[in-house]
C-alpha positions in Angstrom: -122.2 -30.3 -71.0 -121.9 -26.5 -71.5 -121.5 -25.3 -67.9 -119.5 -22.3 -66.8 -117.5 -22.2 -63.6 -115.1 -19.9 -61.7 -112.6 -20.8 -59.1 -110.8 -17.9 -57.4 -108.3 -17.3 -54.6 -108.9 -14.3 -52.3 -107.0 -13.1 -49.3 -104.2 -10.9 -47.9 -100.8 -10.5 -49.5 -98.6 -13.5 -48.6 -101.4 -15.8 -47.6 -100.7 -18.3 -50.4 -103.3 -17.4 -53.1 -100.9 -17.8 -56.0 -99.4 -20.9 -54.5 -102.8 -22.5 -54.0 -103.7 -21.7 -57.6 -100.3 -22.7 -59.2 -98.5 -24.9 -56.6 -95.5 -26.7 -58.1 -96.7 -27.9 -61.5 -93.8 -30.4 -61.8 -94.7 -32.2 -58.6 -97.8 -34.5 -58.6 -98.2 -34.0 -54.8 -97.8 -30.2 -54.8 -99.7 -29.2 -58.0 -102.0 -26.3 -57.5 -105.7 -25.9 -58.6 -104.8 -24.7 -62.1 -102.6 -27.6 -63.2 -105.0 -30.1 -61.5 -107.9 -28.5 -63.4 -106.0 -28.9 -66.7 -105.4 -32.6 -66.0 -109.0 -33.2 -65.0 -110.5 -31.5 -68.1 -108.2 -33.3 -70.5 -108.8 -36.7 -68.8 -112.6 -36.2 -69.1 -112.3 -35.3 -72.8 -110.1 -38.3 -73.6 -112.7 -40.6 -72.0 -115.6 -39.3 -74.1 -117.4 -41.1 -76.9 -116.2 -41.0 -80.4 -119.2 -39.1 -81.7 -118.0 -36.0 -79.8 -115.5 -33.5 -81.2 -113.8 -30.9 -79.0 -112.3 -27.5 -79.7 -110.2 -26.2 -76.8 -108.9 -22.6 -76.3 -107.4 -20.6 -73.6 -107.0 -16.9 -72.7 -105.0 -15.2 -69.9 -105.5 -11.6 -68.8 -104.5 -9.4 -65.9 -106.1 -6.4 -64.4 -103.5 -4.0 -63.0 -104.0 -0.3 -62.2 -107.5 -0.5 -63.6 -106.2 -1.6 -67.0 -106.8 -5.0 -68.7 -103.8 -6.6 -70.4 -103.7 -9.7 -72.5 -100.9 -11.9 -71.1 -100.7 -14.1 -74.2 -100.6 -11.4 -76.8 -97.2 -11.0 -78.5 -96.1 -7.5 -77.8 -93.3 -5.4 -79.3 -92.8 -1.9 -80.6 -96.1 -0.2 -81.4 -98.1 -3.3 -80.2 -100.2 -2.9 -77.1 -101.6 -5.8 -75.0 -104.2 -3.4 -73.5 -107.8 -4.5 -73.8 -111.3 -3.1 -73.1 -114.4 -4.6 -71.6 -117.4 -4.4 -74.0 -121.0 -5.6 -73.9 -123.4 -6.8 -76.6 -126.6 -8.7 -76.8 -125.1 -12.0 -78.1 -122.0 -12.2 -75.9 -122.9 -10.2 -72.9 -119.8 -8.8 -71.3 -116.5 -9.7 -73.0 -112.9 -8.5 -73.3 -112.4 -7.0 -76.8 -109.3 -8.3 -78.7 -108.4 -10.9 -76.0 -106.4 -13.7 -77.5 -108.1 -17.1 -77.6 -105.3 -19.6 -78.2 -106.2 -23.1 -79.3 -104.5 -26.0 -77.6 -104.5 -29.8 -77.8 -102.4 -31.1 -74.9 -101.5 -30.5 -71.3 -98.0 -29.4 -72.4 -99.4 -26.7 -74.7 -101.7 -25.5 -71.9 -98.9 -25.4 -69.4 -96.7 -23.5 -71.9 -99.5 -20.9 -72.3 -99.7 -20.5 -68.5 -95.9 -20.1 -68.3 -95.8 -17.5 -71.1 -98.6 -15.5 -69.4 -96.9 -15.7 -66.0 -93.7 -14.2 -67.5 -95.8 -11.1 -68.6 -97.6 -10.7 -65.2 -97.0 -7.6 -63.1 -95.2 -8.4 -59.9 -93.5 -6.2 -57.3 -92.1 -6.1 -53.8 -94.2 -5.4 -50.7 -93.3 -5.4 -47.0 -95.0 -8.8 -46.7 -93.8 -10.5 -49.9 -90.7 -9.9 -52.1 -92.4 -11.2 -55.3 -96.0 -10.3 -54.8 -98.6 -10.5 -57.6 -99.6 -6.9 -58.0 -102.5 -7.7 -60.3 -105.6 -9.8 -60.6 -105.4 -12.6 -63.2 -107.9 -14.7 -65.0 -106.9 -17.8 -66.9 -109.9 -19.1 -68.9 -110.3 -22.4 -70.6 -113.1 -22.6 -73.2 -114.4 -26.1 -74.1 -116.6 -26.4 -77.2 -118.2 -29.8 -77.8 -120.1 -30.9 -80.9 -122.0 -34.1 -80.8 -123.2 -35.8 -83.9 -126.5 -37.4 -82.9 -127.7 -38.4 -86.3 -125.4 -38.8 -89.3 -125.6 -35.9 -91.9 -127.6 -33.7 -89.6 -126.5 -30.6 -87.8 -124.6 -31.5 -84.6 -125.6 -30.4 -81.1 -123.0 -27.9 -79.8 -122.4 -26.9 -76.2 -119.8 -24.5 -74.8 -118.5 -24.3 -71.3 -115.9 -22.0 -69.7 -113.7 -22.4 -66.6 -112.3 -19.2 -65.2 -109.3 -19.6 -62.9 -108.8 -16.4 -60.9 -105.8 -15.3 -58.8 -106.7 -12.1 -57.1 -104.2 -9.5 -55.8 -103.9 -9.0 -52.1 -107.2 -8.0 -50.5 -105.7 -5.2 -48.4 
């Protein structure tokens, strides 16, 4: 229906923020918030009326040492994944050049999450040997067009879910 929402995990290093967000995606019992959100969104879409068309896309960024990096951008020699925050009248605040990857299934979405997690900055702390050293935001954008009357312009609504895993609060 075009609503935006954010779910985020906040707390001290080692308190289970990343586990709460991710859990064990292969286990139905121990899935985290992110894989459960994926399941929920796709089940709702599959249950919708046939006069609705959906376009789904995802982005994944991290904020580390005051820099924003696109975790889904293919990098290599002379290719930077660094992005900047911008503002304009139509979009408000946005991240310039952030990848928006279309997806059609839970498997594609989980693959995007895995690719991004491989690029995420991690490091050892006294409290956690594989601590997330950055803030991350995985966003799912759902665009829905509804054909109310044949041969007329459809009604379009856009909603976005931001799933945020913050670095340790200390």
